[in-house]
N, C-alpha and C positions, 0 to 999 in steps of 0.2 A: 768585315771578317767574315760576317754570314754566306756573303758569294763565294768568299776562295771556301768555304767550308764545303756549300755546297757543289761547287767546281770538284771538291777533292773526292768527294763520296761518288759522285756521275762517274770520274776518272776511273776510281778503283772499280764502281760496276761496270764499267765496258772492257774494262783489263781482265774483270773476273769473267765475263763472258767469251771473249777472245780466247782465254785458256781453256773455257769450257769446250769451246769449238774446236781448239786445237788438237786438245787431247785425245778430241773422240774422231778425228778426220782420218778416215782409213787412208790405205797406199793409192797412188794415182791409177786411174784406169790403162786397160793395155790397148785400147782405141775409142774412137770417137761412139760412143751410142746415141741410136736414132730414136727419139719417143712420139706417138701422133695423139694426139686427144680430140677426139671427137663428141662433141656438144651440142645440148638442148635448152632452151631456158623457157618458160611460160608458153607450153604446150597448150595446158587448159584443156585435156584432154581430146585435142585435135590428131589423133592418133591416127584417122583414116586417110587413105591416101586421093588426094583429089587434084583437079587443074593446078590449083597455087599450093598446096599444101604436101609437102614430101610425104608425110606419113610414114608410121612406125616399119611399114614393110620394106620402104626403099630406105629406111635408114639400117634396117637390117641387113642388106643388100651393101651397102655402102662399106658396112662396118668388119662385114667379113672380106671382103675386097681391099681395104686398109689392113685388117690382121694379116691376110695373106701376101701380103707386101712386106708390109713390118710388125712382124709379130707384139712386138711395144706398145700396141695399140690400146686405150681405154674409153670407152664409151662412158661420159656421166651427163649428170643432169643437175641444172641450175632452180631448180623448183618452179613451184606454180603447176604441177605434173600432175595428181591423183584427182582433181577435180572438174569439174568443165560442164560437158556436155553430158548426157544422158548414159551414153556406152560406160562412163565412171559414176555418175551419180547413183546408178540402180543399183549397183551392188557396192557401192560407199568405196569405191577407189579398188576394189579386189581385181576389177579385170585389168587395171592397169598395171597393175604390181605383177601380175600373173603374165602379161606381154613382156615387161621390162625385166623378169627373170628369165623367160624365153630368148629374149636378145641378150643376153650377157652385159646388161646395164654394170658400172663398178661400183659407183656411189651416186649419191645426190644428195642437194642440200635443198632445207624445206621451205616452203615461199609460204606466203601467207593464208593463202587459198587451201593449202594441205592441210590446215587446221577447220576448215568447213564442217569435217563431219564431228568434229570434236577430239579431245587431245587423246582419250580413251582409244576411239579407234583408229586415229593415226600411229600409236603404241602398237596396236594389233598387226597394221600394216608395216609394220615395220619388222615385226616379227615374219610375217610370210614374205619378206622380201629376200633372196639371195646376196641382196647389193647391201652396201652400208649406208644410213642416212646419217650423212656428217653434221652437226652441227655444234660449234663450239658455245654459243652465248644465251644457250637457253639453260634455265635452270629453274628446279622446284625443291622446295626444303633446303637450299644450300647448296643443291647436287647438281651436277649436269644432267641435263636428261637424255640425251643422245651422246654418240660415241663421236669426238669433238676431231679426231685426226685418226687417218690412219698413213702408214709409211710401208711403202710397197718397193719390194726392189727388182731391178730390172737391169741384166745384165750387168751386177753390181754397183749400179747406180740406185740410191736413195730417194726415193722418190714419195714428199710428202701431199698428202693432201688432208686441206681440212674445209670446213663448213661455216657460214657465216648467215642466221636469220634475220629479217629486218627487224628493228624493234617496231615497227610501225604495225607490226602483227596485233598488238593488242588491241589495235581501234580497225585495223584492216580487216582482221577475221571478226566472228563477232565474238565479242570479250566472253560470252559466257563460256567459249569451247579453250580460252584460254587462263581460264581462271586459277592462281596458283602460279602460275609462269612467270620467270622474270626473263625477260631481253635486254641484256648488259650491250651495253655501249661496243660495236662493235670494233672499234679502235685500241680501246683500253683492252679487251678482251683477247685482241690479235697481240698486242706486247705482251702480256702475261703469258699467254701461247707460247711465244716465242723463246722465252724463258725455258717451257718445258721439253721443248724441241731441240734445243740448242744443240748442236753436232751430231743430231740423229738423221739429218737428211741432206742431201745435195741439189736438190730441185723442189720446190716451193708452188703448190696448185691452190690456189683458194676457189673455191665453190660458193658464188658472194651472190645471195637473194637480196641485193642493197640497191642497184640501179643506178641511174644518174639524175633523173628527176629531182628539178631544180626544188622540187615542194619538198624532197626528205632533206630531213635533219643530216644523216649521216649518209655518204654515196660512196660507190665504191673508189671512185677518185680520191677520196679523206684517206681509205685505206691504203691503199698503193701509196699516197705520200708519206704515210706513218710507218707502214711495214717495208721499206725499200726492198729487203731479201724474197719478197714474193716473185715470183717468175712470171705467172701467169693466173690473169684472174677471170674466170671465167662466170659471167654476171646475167644476174635476172631480174625481174621486179620492171622496170620501167617500159620493158618491151620494146627495147631500142635495138636497130642494127647492126652491124660491126663497122660501117660507116659513119654512126652516128655518136658510137661512143669512143673511137680514134679522133672524131674531129675534135672532139670536148677534151680529151684525154690531157689534163696538163704533165704528166709523169712519165718517166720512161718504160713505166712498168707495160706489159702487153696484155693489155682488159678486151674482151672480146665476146658479143653476144650476138642471138640471131634472132632478134625481132621475135614476135610472138606467133601465136598457133599454129608451130609447125609449117610455116613457110621457108624455114630452112633448120639447114644440118650445119654447124659450124665445124672447122678442120683446122689443128692446131699442129704446128710440126714441129719440132724441137731437136737442137743437135746439142749433145753434152762433151765437151771435149776432155781430154785424158786428165786434164786439173779439176775437172767431175762439177765444174761450172756450163751453164748453158752458153753456147758461144753462139748461137743462131736461132732466129724465133722467124716464123711465119703462120698466118691466118688468112683465111677465107669462108665464104657461107656457099654451101652447096644448094643450092635449089631445083625445081621444075625447071624454072629458063635456064640456066647454065647447062645443068646437067639433063638433059632430054631422052639419053638413052638408058637412063638407072632404070632399073625396074623393080619391083617389088618380089622379096623375100617369100616363095611360094607359101611355107609353112606359118607365116605370120600373118600373110594376105589369109590364109584360109581361119587363122585363130580370130582377127577380127572379123570376118565376114561371118562367122557362125553368131557371133556376140554380136551383131548391127542385125542379123536374119531375128533374133529372140526378140528383138526391139521394134523392128520396125510395123509388125502388123498392130501395133498399140500405138506408135509415135506416129504413122503414116495418117492417122484420121485428122480429117480437115473440120477445124470448129467454128471458121470466119472466112469473110474475104474484106478486102483491101481495094479500094480503089486509087490508094495513094500507097507510096512509098513511104515506110516509116523508118526514120533515121536514127540508128543505133550504133553511130561509128565514133569509135572511143574519144578521139581528141573532142568530136560537138558534143558529144556528150557529157563531158568532162569542165565544158567551157561556157556552154550555152544551151537553154532549153530547146528540146526537139519535141517534133510532132508525138513521136513514141515515146518520151519521156511524158509528155503533158497525158497520153492515151492510158497510162499505166496508171499516173496519178487517179486522171478520172475514175478508172477503177476501183481504187479504192476507197473513193468517195462514193460510187456506187454501192459497192459490198456492204460497207460499213455506215454510211449514214453520217458519217462524219461532216464537221465544218469544213476542214483543211486538210490537204494532204501535202504528204512531200517524198518522192521518190530521188535516190541518191543516183548520181550517174554512174559512179563505179558498180553497181547492179544491174545495168543497161549493158549487155555482152556480146550484141549483136543486131541487124538490121533486118527488115521485114520489107521482101519487094513485093508491088503493088500485086494481086491476085490471091490467090486461096491461102489460108492462113493453118498448117499442122502443129498439131503437138510439140512436134518434134521442137521445129522453129520458134514457138514458144518457150519452150523448156532449153533451148538455145540462148536466147534472149535471156532468160532468169533462171539461170542454171543452180542456184545456189542454195533455194529450200526455205528462205527464208521466209516467216509468217509475218503476215499483217496486224498490227496491234492499232488500238486508240489509248488516249489518255488525254486528260484535259492540260491546257496549257493558259495561264493568264496573258491578256494580250499585251503585258509589259514583259513578258517571255520570248516573244515572238520574233524581236529585233535580234538578240543573240541567236538563235537558231539561223537565220538567216546569214548574220555575219559570219558564223563559221562558215557555212556553205559555201559563201563566196572570197572567203579569206585567203585563198591558195590562187586567184586569178590574179595574172594571166595564166599562169601556169596551169595546165589541166589538171583537174583530181579529180578522185573518186567522191567526194564528198559534196560535189556540186548538184545546188536542190532544183529536181523538175517540180511544179507546185502543180496544183489546183485546188480551186476555192477561194487562192487568194494570190494579190501582186505586190511588187515593191518597184521602186526606181533603186537604181544601181549606179555608182559612180565610181568604177575600179580604178580612175586614176588619185582616188584618196586611197591614205593609209589603212591597211587593214582593220574591221572592226569600226571603221568610219563609214563604212559605203553604203547601208541602205539606210532608205529613206524613203517616207510614204506609202507604207505600210496598209493594202486593202483588204479588208475580205467580204467578200461577196460585195465588192464594188465602194462597201462603206470604208471611211477611216477607223482603224484597228481603236476598240475600246481598251485600254490598258488594265480596268479593273475586272474585263469580262473574263469569263472563262470560256477557251472554246475548245471543242472535242477535236481534237488532233489525229491523224493517223499517219503512218509511217510503216518502216520494217523493225521489226524484233532487235535486228542489227544496229538499227540506228537508237533504239528505245535502251540498249545494251550498251551504248558510247560508242559506238561503229563511228570509222570517218570522224570521231573526233567532237562526235554533238554528244558532248558529256553534261551541258544542261537538261538531257531527255531522261537520262540515269534514275530510274524508279519512278517515273511518269505512266508507264502503262498500266492499264485497268481491266483490258480486255485482249481476248485471242481472236482470231479469224482464221482463214485458211491463209495458204502459202502464198506467195507472189505469183506465180506461175498459173495457179489456181485461182485468183483472184482476177487475172488477166482471162483468162478463158474464158468464167461467168460471163464476165463486162463483155467480150469479145462476141460471144454468143448471141448477147441481148442486143447488139446493134446488129448482128447480120451480116451487112454490109459496111464497112469503117469509110468514112467518108471525111474532107477535112471540115467541112462544117460540123458534122457530128464529133470531131477532137475538139472543134472551138467553144461548140455549143455547153457543155459542162464546165469548160475552164472559167 
C-alpha cells in the first residue's frame, strides 16, 4: 500500500511538473537558432599569453571573431579564476575582474580558490564585476549568497545559465574564509532549482566547479545523471581536458572542460530547432598549438602589460639558486613526496624550530627549474598567502594526520603530505585509515605520550584538506609560506640535492 501511495505522489508530481512546463512554453520558433559558448576554467590567473597558454589577449580575439560570425556568443568561466599568480594576488583579484569586464565575460561560477581572499572580498569583487557570479548552492543564514541563475533571451530562445560550487570548498579553501557558509549538495540543489525554473527556459547550461576526480564525493557526472534536462555542463575543478571528460562521461549530456592554467579556450556550438530543443552540439578546445595564427587583442594585451610591468621590478629579484630542478608537477606533488615539497617543509622547520613539518601537495602550484630563483617563481609555486603556524601534537595523534594525508591514494589529492623531520611507512594497498605504520620522528620511533611541536599552514590548522584533527591546535604564527621559503632559500644560497636531504 505504501509503495502504491509513493508511486501515486511521484506520478502526481511529474504530471504537475509537465503541466507547468506545457503551460509556459511559448510558440515554436520561426527558424533554427545558433548559439556559441566560449569557456574557460581553472585559469588560476594565468592570463598572460605564452608559448603554451592562450592568455586573455588571444581569448579576446577569439571572442570577437566568434561574435562577429554569430552574435549569439557567450564568454563564460567555470571558476578558480580570481586568484593564483601575483598579477591577481597583489590587488586581491581586482585586476582579473577588470580584465574580464573589458573582455565582456557574461557569467562565471565560483571555484574553491576564488574564496582565498575571504568571502567579504569575493562579495566586493562580485560588485566590481559587470558579469554575473552564478552559484545556486551556497547559503548563508538560510539565504543564497549569489544569484543562482540567469535567463537570457536569444532570438526568442530562452537560455538559462546556472552555477554550482563544489562542497569541497569548506576544506579546499581556508575554512576561515568560508565561515558561516553552507555548500549544499549539488544534485539536491539542482533538483530544487529545476522546479524554480520549470517552463521558463529552452536551453539549460550549467557552469560547474565540481570536476570529475574520483576523490570527490559529488562530480559533474552525478549532476548530469540526475538532471537530464541539462544541455551542456561547462566544468572545472579537476583540471580535466575535454578528451578526459568525454572519455569518462557515462551520460549523454555534453560535458566540457579546458584543462587548466589557460592552456585552452573551449568552444561549444549549439543548434536549437524550431521546437526549441537543442538538435545539434559540438565541442572543441582552442590552443596555441592548433591555432597558431591567433593573435592577442591589442587593448587587452596593453592592459596586462601595464599590470605586469608594475610588478616585475619587484618580482624579478633573484633570491637563491638551485643546482637541481625542483618538482612541483601537479600529479606528482599530490601522490608522492618530491624534492620541492621536502624543501618547503624543511624551510618550515628552519624558520619555526619545530620538530616536524607538513606541507600539503595542493599548496604547491608549479615547478622551479634549475638556475636562478626569483620572487615571481616562488609566489607562483605558493600563491595562496597562507601563514606558517605551529602547535603541539601528541605522538598518538600523528597517525591520524598521516592517514588523512594518504587517504585518497591512488587518486591525486591536495591533502597529500610532504614531510620534514619525520617519516613513515606507507602501504597504499590497504584500506584508507590503515595505511600508515612505523612513524619515526628524528629517526626515532614516535612516543605516543610525548608532545611534538608541529608546523604546517594555517590552511591545514583550520581544517583545510580535511585535516580536521588539527583544528584548534595552532598556538603561534609565523610568516607566509612564500616568505618562509624565501628566507630558507636565501640561507642555502645554492640549493643542492644534498642540502635538501640534509634537514629531512
